[in-house]
RODRENPA-606571 format. One line per 4 residues: for each residue x, z, y of C-alpha. Coordinates in steps of 0.001 Angstrom, whole numbers, plus 524288, in hexadecimal, padded with zeros to 5 digits. Layout:
! RODRENPA-606571
X/Z/Y; ...
This chain:
! RODRENPA-606571
FBEEB/5E3FE/3DFB3; FAF7E/5E556/3E048; FA91D/5E064/3EC8B; F9F5D/5E8EA/3F313
F9194/5E34B/3F147; F8536/5E836/3F65F; F7B81/5EE93/3EDCC; F83DD/5F6F1/3E5C2
F7C7F/602E3/3EC2A; F71AA/603CD/3F668; F7C13/6071B/40152; F84D6/5FB57/3FE96
F7CE5/5F0ED/405F3; F8199/5E351/40A17; F833E/5E9A9/417A1; F8C2D/5F3B8/413EA
F9463/5EA30/40AF4; F957D/5E164/416C1; F99B5/5ED96/41FBD; FA3BB/5F1E3/4155E
FA991/5E509/41422; FAC58/5E3F1/42348; FB4E0/5F041/42184; FBC9F/5E91C/415F7
FB566/5F0F2/40B55; FB14A/5E5F1/40191; FB2D9/5EC24/3F425; FAEEE/5F74B/3ECD5
FBCC0/5FB6B/3EBF5; FBE86/5F9C1/3FADA; FB1B6/602C8/3FD37; FB594/60D55/3F2BA
FC3CB/60F2D/3F8AA; FBF87/60F74/406B7; FBC24/61C2D/40D76; FAE69/61E37/40F0A
FAE15/624F9/41BF2; FB76E/61A65/421F6; FAEDD/60FEA/41C71; FA215/6164D/421E5
FA851/615BD/42F90; FAD38/6074E/42DFB; FA0D5/60192/42841; F970E/60A43/43015
F9047/60D22/42227; F8A98/61A62/41EE6; F94EF/622D1/41845; F8AB0/62717/40DEB
F8743/618A1/40B06; F95A2/61626/4080B; F9795/6221B/3FFB5; F8A56/61D1E/3F747
F9074/6100C/3F67E; F9DCA/61567/3F22D; F97B3/61DF8/3E712; F90F4/612A7/3E1C3
F9CCB/60976/3E1D1; FA454/614A0/3DAFE; F9A72/61642/3D109; F9A21/60753/3CDD1
FA895/60437/3CEB3; FAFCB/6103A/3C8E2; FB47E/6112D/3BB2B; FB1A6/61C04/3B2AD
FB95C/620F7/3A63E; FB222/62026/39908; FB61C/625D5/38C9E; FB94F/61B90/3822C
FAF19/620A0/3786E; FA45E/62148/38228; FA6FB/612F2/3860D; FA6F6/60F62/37785
F9A43/616BF/374EB; F943A/61113/3814B; F97CD/602D6/37D80; F92A2/60472/36F98
F85A0/60941/373BB; F8355/5FF02/37D38; F89D7/5F38B/3761A; F8086/5E7E7/372B5
F8388/5D918/37262; F79E8/5CD88/373C7; F7ABC/5BFD0/36F10; F7DA8/5B388/377A5
F742E/5AB85/36F1F; F7FF9/5A4A7/36947; F85DA/5A980/35C36; F92B8/5A36A/35E46
F94AE/5A94D/36B91; F8FC0/5B764/366E9; F99E4/5B5BA/35CDD; FA4CC/5B51D/365C9
F9FB4/5BF32/36EC6; F9F8E/5C8C0/363A0; F9014/5C8C8/36323; F8C45/5C4AD/3702C
F8A4F/5CAF8/37D4D; F8D5B/5D8D6/37EE3; F877A/5E347/38664; F9117/5EA3D/39008
F98EB/5DD68/391BB; F996A/5D252/399F7; F9AF6/5C521/3931C; F9F23/5B926/39AD7
F9C1B/5AB37/3969E; FA5C3/5A22C/39E3D; FA59C/592EB/39E56; FA55C/58731/3A668
F996A/581CB/3ACA9; F8F7E/57D56/3A2AE; F9657/581BE/3975C; F8B56/58AA5/39265
F8D60/5982E/39902; F7F67/5988D/39DC4; F7A5E/5942F/38FE5; F80EB/5A053/38A80
F7B01/5A9AC/39502; F6DA2/5A311/391F6; F6EFF/5A55A/38320; F7420/5B2B6/383BA
F67FF/5B6A2/38D4B; F5F21/5AF55/38345; F642D/5B6AB/3777A; F657B/5C454/37DD8
F56E7/5C2EC/383FF; F5131/5C256/376AF; F52C5/5D183/3750F; F5877/5D657/382BD
F57D5/5D393/391D0; F60D7/5CA68/3984F; F63A1/5C99D/3A70D; F68AC/5BBB6/3AA1C
F6EF7/5B951/3B6E1; F6FE1/5AB2E/3B9E4; F7878/5A923/3C564; F795C/59A0E/3C3F4
F6B77/59685/3C150; F6EAD/59309/3B293; F649B/59B99/3ACAC; F5A7A/59424/3A440
F4E80/59AC9/39E15; F4C32/58E90/39590; F59AD/58E53/3906F; F582F/59CCC/38C76
F4BAD/59938/38536; F525D/58EB5/37E35; F5CE9/597FE/37A4F; F533A/5A189/374A4
F4E0C/59658/36C63; F5B6C/59307/36841; F5EA2/5A0FA/36499; F5165/5A227/35CE1
F492B/5AAB7/36629; F3D1F/5A2B7/366B3; F33D7/5ADF5/36745; F2EB7/5B3C1/374B2
F38AD/5AC78/37D68; F3151/5B01C/389F4; F3334/5BE09/385B5; F4237/5BC0A/38363
F434F/5B540/390DF; F3CCB/5C09D/3975F; F4912/5C860/3939A; F517C/5C06E/39C44
F5254/5C2AA/3AAC2; F5962/5B76A/3B2F0; F5F3D/5BAB5/3C03C; F6520/5B00F/3C8C7
F6EB3/5B527/3D2FB; F760D/5AA74/3D993; F80A2/5B243/3E0D7; F8886/5BD8D/3DD87
F8198/5C71C/3E61A; F74E7/5C482/3DFC7; F7B65/5C553/3D284; F7EB6/5D323/3D62E
F70EA/5D6A8/3DA32; F6C21/5D1CB/3CD6F; F75DF/5D90F/3C5D9; F7395/5E597/3CD96
F64A0/5E3E8/3CA95; F6781/5E319/3BC56; F7012/5EF05/3BD2F; F657E/5F6E9/3C40E
F5B2D/5F2CA/3BAE9; F6432/5F683/3AEED; F6556/603B9/3B54B; F56AE/605BD/3B888
F527E/60073/3AB1E; F44CE/5FF54/3B0C5; F4308/5F0A3/3ADDC; F419E/5EE73/39F10
F4985/5E16F/3A025; F5635/5E904/3A3F4; F5437/5F35F/399D6; F55F3/5E86B/38F9B
F60BD/5E117/397DE; F6BF1/5DD99/38F11; F721E/5D099/3945C; F7626/5CD58/3A212
F79BA/5BF4C/3A41B; F80E6/5BA8F/3AFC7; F81F6/5AB18/3B07A; F8A51/5A9B8/3B728
F939F/5B2A0/3BEEA; F9B19/5A78C/3C467; F8FBE/5A295/3CB27; F8F0A/5AE33/3D422
F9D88/5B19D/3D478; FA354/5A55E/3D83A; F9CFD/5A384/3E572; FA340/5B11A/3E9EA
FB0B5/5AE64/3E535; FBB55/5A7F2/3ED80; FBB9F/5A385/3FAC5; FB86F/5AE32/405B8
FB044/5B688/3FD23; FB9A8/5C1BC/3FABD; FAF3D/5C9F9/3F39C; FACDC/5BFF3/3E8DB
FB6AC/5C625/3DF77; FB0EA/5D357/3E13A; FA352/5CE8E/3DF3F; FA765/5C8B0/3D1A3
FAE05/5D553/3CE5C; FA12E/5DC4C/3D1FE; F9947/5D328/3C9BD; FA1EF/5D4D6/3BDA3
FA14E/5E364/3BF33; F9209/5E297/3C0D7; F908F/5DA67/3B45B; F9955/5E39E/3AC4B
F925C/5EFB1/3B137; F8583/5EA05/3ACCF; F8A48/5E70B/39FDC; F9119/5F3F9/39D0E
F87D7/5FD9B/3A434; F7AD2/5F816/39E94; F7FF0/5F2B6/39110; F7BB2/5E486/3939F
F8299/5D7B9/38F6D; F8770/5CFC9/39BBD; F88B9/5C194/39A38; F8FB9/5B9B8/3A4DA
F93C2/5AB55/3A6E7; F9FAC/5A738/3AE58; FA684/59A2E/3B0B3; FB3CD/595C2/3AC9A
FBFE9/59101/3B4F8; FCCA8/58AC2/3B156; FD760/5955B/3AFD4; FE5AD/593D5/3B3C6
FE8B8/58E44/3A634; FDDBF/583CE/3A68D; FD502/58BC4/39D60; FC6B9/58EB8/3A118
FC546/59D88/3A4B4; FB968/5A568/3A974; FB850/5A4AD/3B826; FB844/5AFD4/3C2A3
FC65D/5B42C/3BF3A; FCD23/5BFA1/3B930; FC4E9/5CA3E/3C015; FB877/5C4E2/3B9D1
FBF88/5C2BC/3ACCD; FBE68/5D22E/3AB33; FAF47/5D208/3AC27; FAAA5/5CC4C/39F5A
FAD91/5D3DB/39308; FABC6/5C71D/38B72; FAE1F/5B9D2/3908F; FA988/5AD80/3898A
FAE9B/59F97/38DBC; FA604/593BF/38A7A; FAC9F/5869B/38916; FA89C/578B1/38703
FAD64/572A4/37A83; FABDA/56424/37D85; F9F5B/562E1/375AF; F9243/5632A/37C7D
F8C67/570CE/37CBC; F961A/57643/3746F; F9E14/5818D/3793E; FA8C8/58A4B/3766F
FA868/59933/379CA; FB4D0/5A1A1/37AE7; FB4AD/5B0C0/37C4D; FC04D/5B216/384FD
FBEAF/5C003/38905; FB825/5CB3E/3814A; FB964/5D9D2/38179; FB5BB/5DA3A/37345
FBAF2/5CD9F/36CED; FC791/5C70D/369B8; FC887/5BAB5/3723D; FC7AC/5AFE5/3734C
FBCC0/5AC5E/36930; FB47F/5A022/36A2F; FA907/59926/3645A; FA146/58C5B/36661
F9316/58AD9/369ED; F8923/580C2/36EE9; F82BF/582AE/37C9A; F74B1/57D37/37941
F71CD/58651/36E82; F7CC8/5905A/37052; F7FB6/59004/361D6; F8D35/58FD7/35B05
F9306/581EC/35AA0; F9477/57D25/34C98
């Protein structure tokens, strides 16, 4: 169930959310299924404000049927894919990062997830705009410049770098604010940067989700679901490629699996797991989930240059 969070509409302020929680209304489902007139009396919130909030929530969370041929035509007209900057990774990803999809790179700490995010941002920024959301302080402009040189893009590096905007939220609520601002700008199309935005990178989702999971924080699961829904919505509605990084944990059988559990496993359209091979800087990438490919499929590459491992 998706938790109620402030900012969805002007009427849903933090004070309103706190007042609703005191009456047991903590999720979108709780709000929509409750009687508005009764809720207005229990919370002392104006009836008209509750109606406005309900309309917005219904519009955002309701499902509408679409004819198959319409969905196919829409997908074909908006489909594009972008290179990660590594030929071997692009090969197992059927060309690279697809618009309208969320691609997840999962792996243990220091395995190279951020390097793949930076390489993808460098490659895409040569032609298109990139929004890079750095939640763990790992973004390096110097490393992006190095990757541009490795990829052969040595002309006008400053112009290429100007196509990347970096945001650094360090908690999930600030991340929601960043993503909402990106959504608003994509709708308005008044900023030329967002008219050319084709890649959204979030490195990493675990940095902001872990702190709100477990313990007494009962809303953590709802916030995680809301984040996943937001990322997929941005990918699909605005035809952009979304690349996120995630950690791995040990599963019941002792195998490394992407963290955040079964609920999160439905968020990425494609999941790429990066593993160390025992040799310094050499990595193995395995596509363990894909809506387009037969899985698993794997390849090897080297982190410093992100080139295929011979």
